[in-house]
C-alpha positions in Angstrom: 10.2 9.1 -32.1 11.0 10.2 -28.6 8.4 12.9 -28.8 5.8 10.3 -30.0 6.6 8.1 -27.0 6.4 11.0 -24.7 2.9 11.8 -26.1 1.8 8.2 -25.5 3.2 8.2 -22.0 1.7 11.5 -21.1 -1.7 10.4 -22.3 -1.4 7.2 -20.2 -0.7 9.3 -17.2 -4.0 11.2 -17.5 -5.9 7.9 -17.3 -3.8 6.1 -14.7 -2.4 8.7 -12.4 -5.3 8.8 -9.9 -4.7 5.2 -8.9 -1.3 6.3 -7.6 -2.5 9.4 -5.8 -4.3 10.0 -2.6 -7.2 7.9 -1.6 -9.2 10.9 -0.4 -12.0 11.6 -2.8 -12.4 14.8 -4.7 -15.2 16.3 -6.7 -14.6 15.4 -10.3 -14.0 18.2 -12.8 -15.8 18.5 -16.1 -13.1 18.7 -18.7 -15.4 20.5 -21.1 -16.9 22.9 -18.6 -16.9 26.5 -19.8 -14.1 28.7 -18.5 -13.7 32.3 -17.9 -11.5 34.6 -19.9 -8.3 32.8 -21.0 -5.2 33.9 -19.0 -7.3 34.8 -15.9 -7.4 31.4 -14.3 -8.2 30.6 -10.7 -5.4 28.8 -9.0 -5.8 25.8 -6.7 -4.7 27.2 -3.4 -2.1 25.1 -1.4 -3.3 21.6 -2.4 -2.2 19.1 0.3 -2.8 15.9 -1.7 -2.9 14.9 -5.4 -6.7 14.7 -5.4 -6.8 18.4 -4.5 -5.1 19.4 -7.8 -6.8 19.9 -11.1 -4.7 17.2 -12.6 -5.6 14.8 -9.9 -9.3 15.6 -10.1 -9.3 15.0 -13.8 -7.4 11.8 -13.5 -9.7 10.5 -10.8 -12.7 11.2 -13.0 -11.2 9.3 -15.9 -10.1 6.4 -13.7 -13.7 5.8 -12.8 -15.6 6.7 -16.0 -15.5 5.9 -19.7 -13.5 8.4 -21.8 -12.7 9.3 -25.4 -9.9 11.8 -26.2 -8.0 13.2 -29.1 -4.7 14.9 -28.9 -2.3 16.4 -31.5 1.3 17.4 -31.7 3.8 18.3 -34.5 6.7 16.1 -35.3 9.2 16.9 -38.1 6.7 19.2 -39.7 3.9 16.7 -39.6 0.8 16.8 -37.4 0.4 13.6 -35.3 -3.0 12.8 -33.9 -3.4 10.3 -31.0 -6.8 8.9 -30.1 -7.2 7.3 -26.7 -10.3 5.7 -25.3 -11.1 3.7 -22.2 -14.2 1.8 -21.2 -14.1 -0.5 -18.2 -11.0 -2.7 -18.6 -10.8 -2.1 -22.3 -8.4 0.5 -23.8 -8.0 1.8 -27.4 -5.2 3.9 -28.9 -4.8 5.1 -32.5 -2.0 7.1 -34.0 -2.6 9.1 -37.2 -0.3 11.1 -39.5 -1.3 13.0 -42.6 -4.9 12.0 -42.0 -4.1 8.3 -42.2 -3.9 5.7 -39.4 -0.4 4.5 -38.7 -1.3 1.9 -36.1 -3.9 1.2 -33.5 -4.0 -1.0 -30.5 -6.8 -2.6 -28.4 -6.6 -4.1 -25.0 -9.6 -6.4 -24.6 -9.7 -8.4 -21.4 -6.5 -10.6 -21.3 -5.6 -9.9 -24.9 -3.6 -7.1 -26.5 -4.0 -6.4 -30.2 -1.8 -4.4 -32.5 -3.8 -3.7 -35.7 -2.8 -2.7 -39.2 -5.9 -1.7 -41.2 -4.0 -1.1 -44.4 -2.6 -4.7 -44.5 -5.6 -6.2 -42.7 -3.3 -8.0 -40.2 -3.0 -7.9 -36.4 -0.7 -9.2 -33.7 -2.3 -10.8 -30.7 -0.6 -11.4 -27.4 -1.3 -11.6 -23.8 -2.0 -8.2 -22.2 -0.3 -9.4 -19.0 2.8 -10.6 -20.8 3.1 -7.5 -23.0 2.5 -5.2 -20.1 2.0 -2.4 -22.6 -0.7 -0.3 -20.9 0.3 -1.0 -17.3 4.0 -0.6 -18.1 3.6 2.8 -19.6 1.7 4.0 -16.5 4.1 2.5 -14.1 7.1 4.0 -15.9 5.5 7.4 -16.2 4.2 8.0 -12.6 4.1 5.9 -9.5 3.5 7.0 -5.9 7.0 8.3 -5.5 6.8 10.3 -8.7 3.6 11.9 -7.5 5.1 13.2 -4.3 3.5 16.6 -3.7 7.0 18.0 -3.2 7.3 17.7 -7.0 4.4 19.9 -7.8 4.7 23.5 -8.9 1.6 25.6 -9.5 1.8 28.7 -11.7 1.1 30.0 -15.2 2.5 28.7 -18.5 2.2 30.5 -21.8 1.4 28.2 -24.8 0.8 29.5 -28.3 0.4 33.1 -27.1 -2.0 32.4 -24.2 -1.2 32.1 -20.5 -2.9 29.1 -18.7 -3.1 28.1 -15.1 -0.6 25.2 -14.9 0.4 22.3 -12.7 4.0 21.1 -13.3 5.0 17.6 -12.0 8.7 17.0 -11.6 9.8 13.4 -11.2 12.9 12.1 -9.4 15.0 12.5 -12.5 14.2 16.1 -12.8 11.9 15.8 -15.9 8.8 17.9 -16.0 5.3 17.4 -17.3 3.2 20.5 -17.4 -0.6 20.3 -17.5 -2.3 23.6 -18.7 -5.9 24.3 -17.8 -8.5 26.8 -19.0 -10.9 26.7 -16.1 -11.4 23.0 -15.5 -10.7 22.0 -19.1 -7.3 20.5 -19.9 -5.9 22.4 -23.0 -2.3 21.4 -23.3 0.4 19.1 -22.0 4.0 20.2 -22.3 6.9 17.9 -21.7 10.5 18.6 -22.1 12.7 16.0 -23.7 16.5 16.5 -24.0 15.9 20.2 -23.5 13.3 20.5 -26.3 9.6 21.1 -25.3 6.9 18.9 -26.8 3.5 20.6 -26.9 0.5 18.3 -26.9 -2.8 20.0 -27.7 -6.1 18.5 -26.4 -8.6 18.4 -29.3 -11.4 16.6 -27.7 -12.1 15.0 -24.3 -15.5 13.5 -23.4 -17.1 10.6 -21.6 -18.9 9.2 -24.7 -17.0 6.4 -26.5 -18.0 5.8 -30.1 -19.9 2.6 -30.7 -17.8 -0.2 -32.1 -14.4 1.3 -31.2 -13.3 -1.8 -29.3 -14.5 -4.3 -31.9 -11.8 -6.7 -33.0 -11.8 -7.2 -36.8 -13.1 -10.7 -37.7 -11.6 -11.0 -41.2 -8.0 -9.9 -40.5 -5.0 -12.3 -40.5 -3.9 -12.9 -37.0 -0.4 -13.6 -35.7 -0.3 -14.8 -32.1 2.6 -14.4 -29.8 
């Protein structure tokens, strides 16, 4: 479960980190842009602010645009897929295991929904009161966490391939490593209690599927 929470928090960082970084604008990177030969990545030379890093450029892009992304990781021998989407002030998350949806959530304006499609029920609460999306982002990275002194640039090998990487170390000494092939984010690696969690980026694009943020009209609703 700790790995699953790490996955959710790392994904939230990608969307929310830019708001905590430098105010200096940077040219946005295309996450799906073609890259050169894997393992021969061009490093960002001596970035002075968060916006100069590849992670910062990617985060700024997604802070200002709609985005749809799919990620996967392995937990106890099972493949876990997390879908995350953002459009304006709305946010969608869905967790899948064994090809089935375990749970999905939607933030729509002031309301936060936790939806169970199998039982056709959902919990509805105030987004402000729950603090689910903002809380994750605040806990994961704030301005102090993104101090440039905590950045290490280098190469990280994942599944037999070396990638240009940016490692962010927080004040507790925990690392989150973002691995890029060109400008495309390929992996996120986080170490929890000495064990690395490898998160693979399956899809990342600016087109959000139609109807993704629709709230089911025929589900039983429990309000809190």
